N, C-alpha and C positions, 0 to 999 in steps of 0.2 A: 640218927642223921646221916651216918657214912650210908645206910641200906638204904635211906630217901631219895637221897644223890645218885646212887647208882640204879635203882629202879626207875629214877627220873632222867637219867641217861639211856639207860639201854628202852624207856618208851620213846626217848625222841626219835632216838635211833632208828626203832623198826619203825615209827611213823614214815619219815623221811623214806627209807628203804623200798616202804610199798608205794606212796604216792612215784616215786622215780620209778617202778614198773607198771604202771593201770594205765595200760593205751587209752582208755576211756577216758582219760582226764588231757588226750589234746584232742583239741576240736580244729575242723575248718569250718570256717564259716558258720560255726556253735551248731555242729554234726560232729558226732563222735563214732568209731567201729561199735557194732552192738545196738545202735539205735536205729528207730523204724523210720523209713524214708519219709512215712506218713504222714509224720512230725512235722517236715517243712513245705511239705507237696502235698496235693490232692490228688486222686489218679489221672483227671483232665491234664491236668499239667505232666505227670509224669509220662504221660501216652505224647506228649507231644516233644517232650525233649529226648524221649530217649535214640537213641542210636544200635546202628548194625554194628560192631564189633568181630572183627574176622577171627583173630585164632580164639577168643575167650565166648564165643557166641553160642557154642555147644552147653555151657554149664552156667555163664552169666550175663546179669543184663547191666546194660550201658546207658547209662543218665548222664548228659551234661548238659549243664545250662549254663548264660550268661550271666555274670555276675556286676554287681554296680557299687561292689564293696570298696574299702579305700588299699586292700588289700589285693584280691585278684579281680583278673579279668574274664577268669572262666573256672569254671569246676565240674569236675567228670568223678560220678562214682557208681560204685560197681553194686550188687545185689545177687544174690543165686536166686537162678531164672524160675527153680519152685519155691521159693518161699514168698508164701502169700502174705507174709510181714513184712518183708520187703526190709529186712536186715543189712544193714550196711557193712559191706565184708572190706573195701576200699574207697578212698577218698582221697582224689586230687584236685588241688588248688596250684591255678598258674598267674605266674606274673610275669608281665610284659620285660622284655629285657631295652624295651624304646630306642632300640635301634645303636643300641650299643654293647653288646658281648659283654662289655666288663662292668657294664652295673649287674648283669645278672650274676659272675661272680663273684665282684663285693656284696651282693645280697647272702649269695651263699651262705659265702663265710659269718655273715651277720646271723643269720638263722641258726647256718651251725651250729654256734655258741650257745644257743639257748636252747639249742635241743639237747648241747653237751652238758649243760646244768642239768635239766629236767631228769633227764634220764642217764642220770652216771655212774650205772652199774652196767648198763648196755655195750653188747662187743659195737665199736664202731670197723666199719669200713666203708674204704675210698675207693670205686673202678672208675677209669676212663679208658674210653674205648671207642671204634666207631661207630657208629650206628648201623642195627642188619636193618635197616631197613632201605636207605637210603645206596641202592646198586653204585654208584658212583666212590661209594667212598668216604667222601666230602663232609658228611657229618657227623659231629664230634659228640660223646656225652658224657659228663660227669655226676657219680654217684655217688652220695654217700649216706651209707644206711647204720642204723641204727638195730642192732638184732637183739630185742627186750626178751628175759628169760620167759616168759608163756610164750616165747616164739612168733609175735607180734613183730611188727617194722614199721619202723618212721624213720622218714629222711629230705632228702632235696637229690634233684637232678637237674644239672644245666644244659639245656638241646641247644647245641650252636649249630643250626641246620647248614649245609652246605647249597651256594647258590644253586645249580642244578636243581635240587628236589625242591628247596622253596617258591622257585618260579615255576615248577610244575605243578605243584599242588597248593600254593598257594599258604605257606607254610611260612611260620615266623618264631626266630631266636626268644628263649622262651626259659623260662624256671619254675618248677613242678616243685611243690612240698607235699609231699603223699604220706597216706599212714594204712598200712596193710595189717588185717586180720590176719593172726596165724594160719588160718585154711587158706585165704587166700595168697600170702606169703608164699608158703609150701605149692599152692597150683601154679604161681609163676615160676619156679622153680623145677618145678617138675613137670608140666604141660606144657606154658606157654611157648617156651623159643624153642 
């Protein structure tokens, strides 16, 4: 009987560890890292939502779409440029701050608690900095990033735009929920910025 209990405990512990580090279990609008974007969009729609992307354009395609979901007002997906299967490398869902940045910080805390429960063995880092794209230095960003054992990343980012940058470009304060493959996360760290 003791042997059976030990096997049961080890099996349950192993299963929860496996689920907690599998990035494919984390979805945004039903999409996961490694899925083909063609499961969600046909080629004509992808041509319509394909965006130019400054620093990532050499190796990634960027697709952004407004959504009618209850969770996000906008999503962006990155695939490798030469990948004919359109395998998803990165997904970000955007949540509106409703003209109240404190709403986004509160929502970030709520989502962070959920991510922390889901990826208990992941390394968690918090970064707060001035956004490098805003030359006035008034745009702030707070990122909470979980590095999984697989080296994939999942997290949130609140972007609090400075008034000058918002007015010039029509940007709005928002919260992003993102998931990046190991390859994409490495690219961001070594090449993008």
